[in-house]
C-alpha positions as a LaTeX table, in Angstrom:
\begin{tabular}{lrrr}
\hline
Residue & $x$ (\AA) & $y$ (\AA) & $z$ (\AA) \\
\hline
Met1 & $-30.92$ & $-72.96$ & 25.30 \\
Ala2 & $-27.68$ & $-71.50$ & 26.50 \\
Leu3 & $-29.38$ & $-68.27$ & 27.46 \\
Leu4 & $-32.32$ & $-70.13$ & 29.06 \\
Ala5 & $-30.00$ & $-72.68$ & 31.05 \\
Leu6 & $-27.81$ & $-69.62$ & 32.23 \\
Leu7 & $-30.95$ & $-67.72$ & 33.28 \\
Ala8 & $-32.20$ & $-70.87$ & 35.06 \\
Ala9 & $-28.89$ & $-71.22$ & 36.82 \\
Ala10 & $-29.08$ & $-67.94$ & 38.42 \\
Leu11 & $-32.81$ & $-68.36$ & 39.29 \\
Val12 & $-32.59$ & $-71.78$ & 41.15 \\
Pro13 & $-30.61$ & $-70.33$ & 44.05 \\
Leu14 & $-32.81$ & $-67.20$ & 44.16 \\
Val15 & $-35.90$ & $-69.16$ & 44.35 \\
Ala16 & $-34.44$ & $-71.46$ & 47.01 \\
Ala17 & $-32.93$ & $-68.83$ & 49.28 \\
Gly18 & $-33.95$ & $-65.32$ & 47.96 \\
Leu19 & $-31.26$ & $-62.72$ & 48.39 \\
Arg20 & $-29.46$ & $-65.01$ & 50.77 \\
Ser21 & $-28.33$ & $-66.89$ & 47.63 \\
Val22 & $-25.84$ & $-64.05$ & 47.32 \\
Leu23 & $-24.35$ & $-64.94$ & 50.66 \\
Trp24 & $-24.08$ & $-68.63$ & 49.83 \\
Ala25 & $-22.51$ & $-67.80$ & 46.66 \\
Leu26 & $-19.79$ & $-65.82$ & 48.43 \\
Val27 & $-19.30$ & $-68.87$ & 50.90 \\
Gly28 & $-18.65$ & $-70.97$ & 47.82 \\
Ile29 & $-16.06$ & $-68.63$ & 46.41 \\
Ala30 & $-14.45$ & $-68.19$ & 49.87 \\
Gly31 & $-14.21$ & $-72.03$ & 50.19 \\
Leu32 & $-12.49$ & $-72.23$ & 46.68 \\
Ala33 & $-10.19$ & $-69.43$ & 47.69 \\
Leu34 & $-9.18$ & $-71.14$ & 50.99 \\
Ala35 & $-8.54$ & $-74.42$ & 49.08 \\
Ala36 & $-6.26$ & $-72.48$ & 46.67 \\
Ala37 & $-4.23$ & $-70.99$ & 49.61 \\
Gly38 & $-4.03$ & $-74.51$ & 51.08 \\
Val39 & $-2.40$ & $-75.77$ & 47.79 \\
Trp40 & 0.10 & $-72.90$ & 48.05 \\
Trp41 & 1.06 & $-73.81$ & 51.57 \\
Ala42 & 1.45 & $-77.54$ & 50.66 \\
Leu43 & 3.58 & $-76.90$ & 47.68 \\
Ala44 & 5.53 & $-73.82$ & 48.89 \\
His45 & 6.32 & $-75.11$ & 52.49 \\
Thr46 & 7.40 & $-78.27$ & 54.42 \\
Gly47 & 6.55 & $-79.75$ & 57.88 \\
Val48 & 3.71 & $-78.40$ & 59.81 \\
Val49 & 2.82 & $-75.75$ & 57.29 \\
Arg50 & 2.46 & $-78.36$ & 54.46 \\
Leu51 & 0.29 & $-80.37$ & 56.62 \\
Ala52 & $-1.88$ & $-77.46$ & 57.44 \\
Gly53 & $-2.07$ & $-76.64$ & 53.73 \\
Val54 & $-3.20$ & $-80.27$ & 53.01 \\
Ala55 & $-5.72$ & $-80.07$ & 55.79 \\
Leu56 & $-7.01$ & $-76.80$ & 54.43 \\
Cys57 & $-7.50$ & $-78.15$ & 50.83 \\
Val58 & $-9.75$ & $-80.74$ & 52.31 \\
Ala59 & $-11.41$ & $-79.01$ & 55.04 \\
Ala60 & $-12.44$ & $-75.79$ & 53.11 \\
Pro61 & $-14.59$ & $-77.59$ & 50.52 \\
Ala62 & $-15.95$ & $-80.16$ & 52.88 \\
Ala63 & $-16.97$ & $-77.24$ & 55.34 \\
Val64 & $-18.82$ & $-75.50$ & 52.32 \\
Leu65 & $-20.64$ & $-78.71$ & 51.41 \\
Ala66 & $-21.60$ & $-79.32$ & 55.09 \\
Leu67 & $-22.97$ & $-75.77$ & 55.32 \\
Tyr68 & $-24.89$ & $-76.15$ & 52.13 \\
Gly69 & $-26.23$ & $-79.47$ & 53.17 \\
Ala70 & $-27.34$ & $-78.32$ & 56.78 \\
Ser71 & $-29.23$ & $-75.27$ & 55.18 \\
Gly72 & $-30.86$ & $-77.19$ & 52.43 \\
Met73 & $-28.87$ & $-75.41$ & 49.76 \\
Leu74 & $-26.83$ & $-78.56$ & 48.62 \\
Val75 & $-29.46$ & $-79.62$ & 46.03 \\
Pro76 & $-30.29$ & $-76.11$ & 44.65 \\
Ala77 & $-26.23$ & $-75.41$ & 44.47 \\
Leu78 & $-25.71$ & $-78.55$ & 42.55 \\
Leu79 & $-28.61$ & $-78.10$ & 40.24 \\
Ser80 & $-27.44$ & $-74.48$ & 39.54 \\
Leu81 & $-24.04$ & $-75.77$ & 38.78 \\
Ala82 & $-25.44$ & $-78.49$ & 36.34 \\
Leu83 & $-27.46$ & $-75.69$ & 34.61 \\
Trp84 & $-24.26$ & $-73.44$ & 34.25 \\
Leu85 & $-22.32$ & $-76.46$ & 32.74 \\
Leu86 & $-25.35$ & $-77.04$ & 30.28 \\
Ala87 & $-25.26$ & $-73.48$ & 29.51 \\
Thr88 & $-21.59$ & $-73.47$ & 28.58 \\
Val89 & $-21.90$ & $-76.61$ & 26.49 \\
Ala90 & $-24.99$ & $-75.17$ & 24.68 \\
Ala91 & $-23.04$ & $-71.81$ & 24.14 \\
Arg92 & $-20.08$ & $-73.51$ & 22.46 \\
Ala93 & $-22.22$ & $-75.62$ & 20.41 \\
Ala94 & $-24.04$ & $-72.66$ & 19.11 \\
Val95 & $-20.91$ & $-71.29$ & 17.30 \\
Ile96 & $-19.47$ & $-74.53$ & 15.81 \\
Pro97 & $-19.38$ & $-74.06$ & 11.99 \\
Arg98 & $-22.29$ & $-75.77$ & 10.43 \\
Arg99 & $-20.01$ & $-76.64$ & 7.51 \\
Ala100 & $-16.26$ & $-77.45$ & 8.22 \\
Pro101 & $-14.30$ & $-74.88$ & 6.02 \\
Ser102 & $-12.87$ & $-76.67$ & 3.11 \\
Ala103 & $-8.92$ & $-76.93$ & 3.08 \\
Pro104 & $-7.26$ & $-75.68$ & 0.08 \\
Glu105 & $-6.36$ & $-78.68$ & $-2.14$ \\
Arg106 & $-2.69$ & $-79.32$ & $-2.04$ \\
Ala107 & $-0.68$ & $-80.86$ & $-4.85$ \\
Pro108 & 1.05 & $-84.05$ & $-3.74$ \\
Ala109 & 4.71 & $-83.51$ & $-3.04$ \\
Ala110 & 7.26 & $-85.49$ & $-5.02$ \\
Ala111 & 8.32 & $-88.70$ & $-3.19$ \\
Pro112 & 11.70 & $-88.49$ & $-1.66$ \\
Gln113 & 14.40 & $-90.79$ & $-3.21$ \\
His114 & 16.53 & $-91.08$ & $-0.07$ \\
Pro115 & 14.39 & $-90.56$ & 3.14 \\
Trp116 & 16.30 & $-91.03$ & 6.29 \\
Ile117 & 14.54 & $-91.94$ & 9.60 \\
Leu118 & 15.96 & $-91.70$ & 13.25 \\
Met119 & 14.03 & $-94.00$ & 15.62 \\
Asn120 & 14.17 & $-94.13$ & 19.45 \\
Pro121 & 13.23 & $-97.70$ & 20.51 \\
Arg122 & 12.61 & $-96.54$ & 24.20 \\
Ser123 & 10.36 & $-93.66$ & 23.19 \\
Gly124 & 6.81 & $-93.81$ & 24.21 \\
Gly125 & 7.21 & $-96.98$ & 26.15 \\
Gly126 & 8.58 & $-98.83$ & 23.02 \\
Lys127 & 6.18 & $-97.71$ & 20.30 \\
Val128 & 8.83 & $-98.45$ & 17.58 \\
Asp129 & 8.77 & $-102.09$ & 18.30 \\
Arg130 & 5.08 & $-102.29$ & 19.11 \\
Phe131 & 4.00 & $-100.83$ & 15.81 \\
His132 & 6.83 & $-102.48$ & 13.74 \\
Leu133 & 8.09 & $-99.13$ & 12.50 \\
Val134 & 11.48 & $-100.27$ & 11.45 \\
Asp135 & 10.24 & $-102.87$ & 9.09 \\
Lys136 & 7.50 & $-100.62$ & 7.80 \\
Ala137 & 9.91 & $-97.86$ & 7.21 \\
Arg138 & 12.53 & $-99.94$ & 5.53 \\
Ala139 & 9.71 & $-101.54$ & 3.22 \\
Ala140 & 8.72 & $-97.80$ & 2.35 \\
Gly141 & 12.39 & $-97.46$ & 1.01 \\
Ala142 & 13.68 & $-95.32$ & 4.01 \\
Arg143 & 17.00 & $-95.64$ & 5.71 \\
Val144 & 16.41 & $-96.22$ & 9.39 \\
Val145 & 19.06 & $-95.41$ & 12.23 \\
Leu146 & 18.15 & $-96.51$ & 15.73 \\
Leu147 & 19.24 & $-94.67$ & 18.85 \\
Gly148 & 21.38 & $-96.64$ & 21.27 \\
Ala149 & 21.31 & $-96.62$ & 24.93 \\
Gly150 & 24.17 & $-94.09$ & 25.51 \\
Arg151 & 24.07 & $-90.35$ & 24.79 \\
Gln152 & 24.39 & $-89.74$ & 21.09 \\
Asp153 & 24.48 & $-86.32$ & 19.25 \\
Val154 & 21.16 & $-86.52$ & 17.50 \\
Ala155 & 21.86 & $-83.35$ & 15.39 \\
Glu156 & 25.14 & $-84.73$ & 14.25 \\
Leu157 & 23.56 & $-87.96$ & 13.09 \\
Ala158 & 21.06 & $-85.76$ & 11.08 \\
Arg159 & 23.82 & $-83.55$ & 9.60 \\
Gln160 & 25.77 & $-86.76$ & 8.45 \\
Ala161 & 22.67 & $-88.12$ & 6.87 \\
Val162 & 22.25 & $-84.89$ & 4.83 \\
Ser163 & 25.97 & $-85.10$ & 3.76 \\
Glu164 & 25.21 & $-88.69$ & 2.57 \\
Gly165 & 22.43 & $-87.53$ & 0.37 \\
Ala166 & 19.25 & $-87.77$ & 2.44 \\
Asp167 & 16.57 & $-85.63$ & 0.95 \\
Leu168 & 13.97 & $-86.06$ & 3.89 \\
Leu169 & 14.70 & $-86.24$ & 7.47 \\
Ala170 & 12.27 & $-87.96$ & 10.04 \\
Val171 & 11.98 & $-88.89$ & 13.68 \\
Ala172 & 10.03 & $-91.38$ & 15.52 \\
Gly173 & 10.48 & $-90.17$ & 18.96 \\
Gly174 & 9.63 & $-87.63$ & 21.49 \\
Asp175 & 9.16 & $-83.81$ & 20.89 \\
Gly176 & 12.72 & $-83.06$ & 22.14 \\
Thr177 & 14.32 & $-85.33$ & 19.59 \\
Gln178 & 11.88 & $-83.94$ & 16.85 \\
Ala179 & 13.16 & $-80.46$ & 17.46 \\
Leu180 & 16.81 & $-81.30$ & 17.17 \\
Val181 & 16.40 & $-82.89$ & 13.73 \\
Ala182 & 13.89 & $-80.20$ & 12.68 \\
Glu183 & 16.43 & $-77.58$ & 13.26 \\
Val184 & 18.92 & $-79.57$ & 10.77 \\
Ala185 & 16.03 & $-80.00$ & 8.28 \\
Ala186 & 15.24 & $-76.18$ & 8.38 \\
Gln187 & 18.89 & $-75.34$ & 8.02 \\
His188 & 19.18 & $-77.37$ & 4.61 \\
Asp189 & 15.63 & $-76.55$ & 3.64 \\
Leu190 & 14.63 & $-80.25$ & 3.55 \\
Pro191 & 11.32 & $-81.68$ & 4.30 \\
Phe192 & 10.73 & $-82.99$ & 7.87 \\
Leu193 & 8.46 & $-85.92$ & 8.61 \\
Val194 & 7.01 & $-86.44$ & 12.25 \\
Ile195 & 6.19 & $-89.96$ & 13.20 \\
Pro196 & 4.30 & $-89.72$ & 16.50 \\
Ala197 & 6.17 & $-92.45$ & 18.59 \\
Gly198 & 6.67 & $-90.42$ & 21.60 \\
Thr199 & 4.71 & $-90.22$ & 25.03 \\
Arg200 & 2.71 & $-87.07$ & 24.41 \\
Asn201 & 3.44 & $-86.07$ & 20.76 \\
His202 & 2.04 & $-82.39$ & 21.21 \\
Phe203 & 3.59 & $-81.38$ & 17.81 \\
Ala204 & 2.08 & $-84.45$ & 15.90 \\
Leu205 & $-1.39$ & $-83.63$ & 17.52 \\
Asp206 & $-1.26$ & $-80.00$ & 16.18 \\
Leu207 & $-0.32$ & $-81.32$ & 12.82 \\
Gly208 & $-3.33$ & $-83.43$ & 12.56 \\
Leu209 & $-1.55$ & $-86.78$ & 12.74 \\
Asp210 & $-2.85$ & $-90.05$ & 14.23 \\
Arg211 & $-1.13$ & $-90.61$ & 17.58 \\
Asp212 & $-2.70$ & $-93.97$ & 17.97 \\
Asp213 & $-1.31$ & $-95.37$ & 14.71 \\
Pro214 & 2.34 & $-94.06$ & 14.41 \\
Ala215 & 2.85 & $-96.03$ & 11.19 \\
Ala216 & 0.22 & $-94.08$ & 9.29 \\
Ala217 & 2.52 & $-91.08$ & 9.10 \\
Leu218 & 4.74 & $-93.17$ & 6.82 \\
Asp219 & 2.06 & $-92.87$ & 4.20 \\
Ala220 & 3.66 & $-89.33$ & 3.66 \\
Leu221 & 6.75 & $-90.80$ & 1.94 \\
Ala222 & 4.50 & $-92.02$ & $-1.00$ \\
Asp223 & 1.47 & $-89.80$ & $-0.81$ \\
Gly224 & 2.12 & $-86.71$ & 1.09 \\
Val225 & 1.79 & $-82.84$ & 0.92 \\
Glu226 & 3.99 & $-80.23$ & 2.40 \\
Leu227 & 3.07 & $-77.45$ & 5.02 \\
Arg228 & 5.31 & $-74.44$ & 6.13 \\
Val229 & 5.36 & $-74.16$ & 10.01 \\
Asp230 & 7.11 & $-71.81$ & 12.39 \\
Leu231 & 10.12 & $-72.68$ & 14.57 \\
Gly232 & 10.64 & $-71.20$ & 18.06 \\
Phe233 & 14.25 & $-70.30$ & 19.22 \\
Ala234 & 15.38 & $-69.98$ & 22.81 \\
Ala235 & 18.93 & $-68.53$ & 22.38 \\
Asp236 & 20.35 & $-71.05$ & 19.66 \\
Arg237 & 18.13 & $-73.84$ & 20.86 \\
Val238 & 15.00 & $-74.76$ & 18.52 \\
Phe239 & 11.83 & $-75.69$ & 20.06 \\
Val240 & 8.61 & $-77.10$ & 18.26 \\
Asn241 & 6.37 & $-76.87$ & 21.18 \\
Asn242 & 7.62 & $-74.58$ & 24.08 \\
Ala243 & 10.53 & $-73.40$ & 26.12 \\
Ser244 & 9.88 & $-73.16$ & 29.82 \\
Phe245 & 11.80 & $-71.13$ & 32.23 \\
Gly246 & 11.65 & $-70.89$ & 36.17 \\
Thr247 & 9.98 & $-73.42$ & 38.64 \\
Tyr248 & 9.27 & $-76.31$ & 36.20 \\
Ala249 & 12.57 & $-76.11$ & 34.44 \\
Ala250 & 14.37 & $-76.21$ & 37.84 \\
Val251 & 12.35 & $-79.19$ & 38.93 \\
Val252 & 13.09 & $-81.23$ & 35.74 \\
Ser253 & 16.78 & $-80.25$ & 36.03 \\
Asp254 & 17.08 & $-82.65$ & 39.10 \\
Pro255 & 18.35 & $-86.11$ & 38.14 \\
Ala256 & 15.95 & $-87.72$ & 40.39 \\
Tyr257 & 12.91 & $-86.41$ & 38.56 \\
Arg258 & 13.07 & $-89.21$ & 35.78 \\
Asp259 & 12.29 & $-91.75$ & 38.16 \\
Glu260 & 10.34 & $-90.15$ & 41.01 \\
Lys261 & 8.53 & $-87.34$ & 39.60 \\
Val262 & 6.05 & $-86.73$ & 42.30 \\
Gln263 & 8.44 & $-87.11$ & 45.25 \\
Thr264 & 11.16 & $-85.11$ & 43.54 \\
Thr265 & 8.55 & $-82.30$ & 42.92 \\
Leu266 & 7.32 & $-82.19$ & 46.42 \\
Gln267 & 10.81 & $-82.02$ & 47.76 \\
Thr268 & 11.98 & $-79.26$ & 45.51 \\
Leu269 & 9.14 & $-76.98$ & 45.06 \\
Pro270 & 9.39 & $-75.38$ & 48.57 \\
Gly271 & 12.83 & $-74.06$ & 48.00 \\
Leu272 & 11.79 & $-72.85$ & 44.36 \\
Leu273 & 8.65 & $-71.08$ & 45.43 \\
Ser274 & 9.26 & $-69.62$ & 48.73 \\
Gly275 & 12.98 & $-70.19$ & 49.46 \\
Pro276 & 16.02 & $-67.80$ & 49.26 \\
Asp277 & 17.05 & $-69.38$ & 46.03 \\
Ala278 & 13.58 & $-69.05$ & 44.29 \\
Pro279 & 13.91 & $-68.03$ & 40.62 \\
Lys280 & 12.80 & $-64.53$ & 39.95 \\
Leu281 & 12.61 & $-63.89$ & 36.30 \\
Arg282 & 12.09 & $-60.78$ & 34.27 \\
Met283 & 10.51 & $-60.60$ & 30.91 \\
Arg284 & 10.39 & $-58.03$ & 28.20 \\
Ala285 & 8.33 & $-58.40$ & 25.04 \\
Gly286 & 7.85 & $-55.25$ & 22.99 \\
Asp287 & 6.45 & $-52.55$ & 25.17 \\
Thr288 & 5.31 & $-55.13$ & 27.96 \\
Ser289 & 7.42 & $-56.00$ & 30.85 \\
Ala290 & 7.10 & $-58.06$ & 34.04 \\
Asp291 & 9.29 & $-58.95$ & 36.87 \\
Gly292 & 9.35 & $-61.27$ & 39.96 \\
Leu293 & 8.03 & $-64.08$ & 37.81 \\
Gln294 & 8.38 & $-67.71$ & 39.05 \\
Ala295 & 7.50 & $-69.52$ & 35.92 \\
Leu296 & 7.49 & $-68.44$ & 32.19 \\
Leu297 & 6.33 & $-70.46$ & 29.24 \\
Val298 & 7.19 & $-69.49$ & 25.67 \\
Ser299 & 5.35 & $-71.50$ & 22.93 \\
Asn300 & 5.83 & $-71.94$ & 19.30 \\
Asn301 & 2.49 & $-70.15$ & 18.39 \\
Pro302 & 0.04 & $-69.34$ & 21.14 \\
Tyr303 & $-1.87$ & $-72.03$ & 23.14 \\
Leu304 & $-5.78$ & $-71.60$ & 23.02 \\
Arg305 & $-5.91$ & $-71.78$ & 26.84 \\
Ala306 & $-3.66$ & $-71.26$ & 29.71 \\
Val307 & $-5.16$ & $-74.34$ & 31.21 \\
Asp308 & $-7.05$ & $-76.77$ & 29.13 \\
Ser309 & $-7.78$ & $-80.13$ & 30.76 \\
Ala310 & $-9.56$ & $-81.79$ & 27.91 \\
His311 & $-6.70$ & $-81.09$ & 25.28 \\
Pro312 & $-3.83$ & $-79.60$ & 27.02 \\
Gly313 & $-1.38$ & $-77.65$ & 24.98 \\
Arg314 & $-3.40$ & $-77.25$ & 21.94 \\
Arg315 & $-2.48$ & $-74.61$ & 19.25 \\
Glu316 & $-5.08$ & $-73.55$ & 16.56 \\
Arg317 & $-2.26$ & $-73.00$ & 14.02 \\
Leu318 & 1.57 & $-73.49$ & 13.73 \\
Asp319 & 2.08 & $-70.74$ & 11.14 \\
Ser320 & 0.95 & $-67.43$ & 12.77 \\
Gly321 & 4.56 & $-66.12$ & 13.18 \\
Leu322 & 4.03 & $-65.40$ & 16.73 \\
Leu323 & 5.23 & $-66.77$ & 20.16 \\
Gly324 & 2.60 & $-67.37$ & 23.00 \\
Leu325 & 3.71 & $-66.14$ & 26.45 \\
Leu326 & 2.30 & $-67.34$ & 29.84 \\
Cys327 & 3.71 & $-65.70$ & 32.91 \\
Val328 & 3.05 & $-66.68$ & 36.35 \\
Arg329 & 3.85 & $-64.72$ & 39.48 \\
Val330 & 2.63 & $-66.28$ & 42.87 \\
Gly331 & 4.43 & $-65.13$ & 46.05 \\
Ser332 & 1.92 & $-65.81$ & 48.82 \\
Ala333 & $-1.31$ & $-67.76$ & 49.54 \\
Ala334 & $-3.29$ & $-64.70$ & 48.81 \\
Gln335 & $-1.85$ & $-64.56$ & 45.21 \\
Ala336 & $-2.40$ & $-68.24$ & 44.85 \\
Ala337 & $-6.20$ & $-67.54$ & 45.82 \\
Glu338 & $-6.41$ & $-64.70$ & 43.19 \\
Leu339 & $-5.39$ & $-67.20$ & 40.49 \\
Leu340 & $-9.08$ & $-68.35$ & 40.49 \\
Arg341 & $-9.83$ & $-65.11$ & 38.66 \\
Gly342 & $-7.93$ & $-66.58$ & 35.59 \\
Pro343 & $-6.72$ & $-64.29$ & 32.99 \\
Arg344 & $-7.93$ & $-61.23$ & 35.09 \\
Ser345 & $-5.68$ & $-62.20$ & 37.87 \\
Gly346 & $-2.57$ & $-60.08$ & 38.34 \\
Ser347 & $-0.73$ & $-63.34$ & 38.98 \\
Leu348 & $-1.16$ & $-64.62$ & 35.46 \\
Leu349 & $-0.23$ & $-62.82$ & 32.30 \\
Arg350 & $-0.84$ & $-64.07$ & 28.64 \\
Leu351 & 0.28 & $-62.28$ & 25.58 \\
Thr352 & 1.88 & $-62.76$ & 22.11 \\
Ala353 & 5.07 & $-61.48$ & 20.57 \\
Arg354 & 7.65 & $-62.14$ & 18.02 \\
Glu355 & 10.43 & $-61.78$ & 20.26 \\
Val356 & 10.73 & $-62.05$ & 24.14 \\
Val357 & 13.79 & $-61.53$ & 26.42 \\
Val358 & 14.04 & $-63.52$ & 29.59 \\
Glu359 & 16.50 & $-62.12$ & 32.30 \\
Ala360 & 17.59 & $-63.40$ & 35.48 \\
Asp361 & 20.00 & $-62.34$ & 38.36 \\
Thr362 & 22.07 & $-65.28$ & 37.58 \\
Asp363 & 24.65 & $-65.93$ & 34.67 \\
Thr364 & 22.61 & $-69.02$ & 33.35 \\
Val365 & 18.90 & $-69.82$ & 33.37 \\
Pro366 & 17.64 & $-73.37$ & 33.59 \\
Ala367 & 15.15 & $-74.12$ & 30.74 \\
Gly368 & 13.06 & $-77.05$ & 29.58 \\
Ile369 & 13.26 & $-77.11$ & 25.75 \\
Asp370 & 10.26 & $-79.41$ & 24.58 \\
Gly371 & 10.91 & $-81.34$ & 27.95 \\
Glu372 & 14.68 & $-81.45$ & 27.77 \\
His373 & 16.60 & $-79.68$ & 30.47 \\
Val374 & 19.34 & $-77.33$ & 29.32 \\
Leu375 & 21.37 & $-74.33$ & 30.90 \\
Leu376 & 21.17 & $-71.14$ & 28.82 \\
Pro377 & 23.28 & $-68.01$ & 29.18 \\
Ala378 & 21.12 & $-64.98$ & 30.45 \\
Pro379 & 19.63 & $-63.09$ & 29.12 \\
Val380 & 17.84 & $-65.41$ & 26.82 \\
Val381 & 16.32 & $-64.21$ & 23.63 \\
Cys382 & 13.39 & $-66.35$ & 22.37 \\
Arg383 & 12.04 & $-65.50$ & 18.81 \\
Thr384 & 10.20 & $-67.15$ & 16.19 \\
Ala385 & 11.33 & $-68.10$ & 12.60 \\
Pro386 & 8.05 & $-67.81$ & 10.59 \\
Gly387 & 7.65 & $-70.61$ & 7.95 \\
Ala388 & 11.20 & $-72.08$ & 8.56 \\
Leu389 & 10.30 & $-75.65$ & 8.47 \\
Arg390 & 8.97 & $-77.73$ & 5.63 \\
Ile391 & 6.62 & $-80.47$ & 7.09 \\
Arg392 & 5.77 & $-83.55$ & 5.15 \\
Val393 & 2.27 & $-85.01$ & 6.11 \\
Pro394 & 0.11 & $-87.66$ & 4.71 \\
Arg395 & $-2.36$ & $-86.33$ & 2.20 \\
His396 & $-5.17$ & $-88.14$ & 4.04 \\
Arg397 & $-4.74$ & $-87.73$ & 7.88 \\
Pro398 & $-7.56$ & $-87.52$ & 10.45 \\
Gly399 & $-6.98$ & $-84.24$ & 12.16 \\
Thr400 & $-7.97$ & $-83.50$ & 15.70 \\
Ala401 & $-10.78$ & $-81.38$ & 16.81 \\
Leu402 & $-9.38$ & $-78.19$ & 18.79 \\
Ser403 & $-10.71$ & $-77.62$ & 22.31 \\
Arg404 & $-13.21$ & $-74.60$ & 21.82 \\
Thr405 & $-12.49$ & $-71.26$ & 23.32 \\
Pro406 & $-14.82$ & $-70.05$ & 26.37 \\
Ala407 & $-18.15$ & $-69.10$ & 25.53 \\
Asp408 & $-18.76$ & $-65.67$ & 23.94 \\
Trp409 & $-21.76$ & $-64.46$ & 25.76 \\
Pro410 & $-22.46$ & $-61.24$ & 23.91 \\
Arg411 & $-22.23$ & $-62.98$ & 20.72 \\
Ile412 & $-24.55$ & $-65.89$ & 21.98 \\
Thr413 & $-27.16$ & $-63.20$ & 22.93 \\
Arg414 & $-27.04$ & $-61.57$ & 19.45 \\
Leu415 & $-27.33$ & $-64.90$ & 17.73 \\
Ala416 & $-30.38$ & $-65.85$ & 20.08 \\
Leu417 & $-31.97$ & $-62.44$ & 19.12 \\
Gly418 & $-31.36$ & $-63.21$ & 15.35 \\
Arg419 & $-28.63$ & $-60.50$ & 15.06 \\
Pro420 & $-25.37$ & $-62.49$ & 14.34 \\
Gly421 & $-23.45$ & $-59.17$ & 13.92 \\
Thr422 & $-22.17$ & $-57.07$ & 11.13 \\
Gly423 & $-20.61$ & $-60.05$ & 9.36 \\
Gly424 & $-24.08$ & $-61.81$ & 8.90 \\
Gln425 & $-24.60$ & $-65.58$ & 9.18 \\
Gly426 & $-21.62$ & $-66.43$ & 7.01 \\
Ala427 & $-19.35$ & $-64.58$ & 9.44 \\
Ala428 & $-20.98$ & $-66.58$ & 12.32 \\
Glu429 & $-20.41$ & $-69.68$ & 10.68 \\
Ala430 & $-16.81$ & $-69.08$ & 9.78 \\
Ala431 & $-15.75$ & $-67.93$ & 13.32 \\
\hline
\end{tabular}
């Protein structure tokens, strides 16, 4: 089905317009490129140029649709697009394992005698109160500490709990708070429990926890297993998800960002993207280097995709012993349009490494550590600590399906022809 739909997607415009369909395809690509350039002008400039960028974002796709409609190509173009989407869906479905690989049976971990849980009542729009986490945790035998309204030293609270005999540390809150307590747990080789009571809970998602039922994570206190996962370090700061440098980190450093995210972003981006103070970062990772970067994302284990609208920020595993790197360099409207090429674009670089050095022309570098703004002395060395953290999770947890990687058309062709490859059918099913 994947190959037939792909073939039909190419034949429909050919039947409708013959060789002129190539010209219409180029018109569509040009419209997308102009729209991308318009986005750059709208984000990187102010005043008349920003208005022109917004107008171009709207006018370019509208003009393409109007040309398609006037020439009778709109219906064939939409049909071809639908067939291409069908081909992609079928191609991905073709390589789904017929049998889910069975996870190795893990022996239940011994129940902690003195578990300690830090809870942030304001996190996730009040999930701690909404799911009655305090009462449920205390009923499970845990000591609960609530974060107050003022700024508190989260790591110091965790260290104090360890000195008082805690044999498990846990957090019901956002990823930033999780990282601070996880570092203390790793330092003392204590198990760490994640309770997904934050807003996004990316770390919990990749651990297979149920984000819709934070209280279910408490089952790990009585019936849990342990996993070993990696920790990322940016200088001396731990991150469980990622450390971001450059444009995004500078935006979130603005105090107004918390209350007015969109307005603050639109006000600050022009200076950060095209102004004299725009951050220009340099990166070194092994034999690879890049300069003139405006944004750099270093993740604790690689993300599956640079952009994944269905499941953003998904990682296939948390124990690969590698950092994921995503570097962005856009200095003009032409480079913004080139981003349409994805990983083949010279403006986008993806790689993995065990260590990366982030350099700048300033003494300090703004960074977002799991969403928390910090200033780090330059250069910043980011590294991974493989298996540094003991994670306690419920023995029975739902898990979450990963977004699948893009279709591998050579492999799809081999499967369709009955030649799955040198590994045979078993290899095809396990991939």
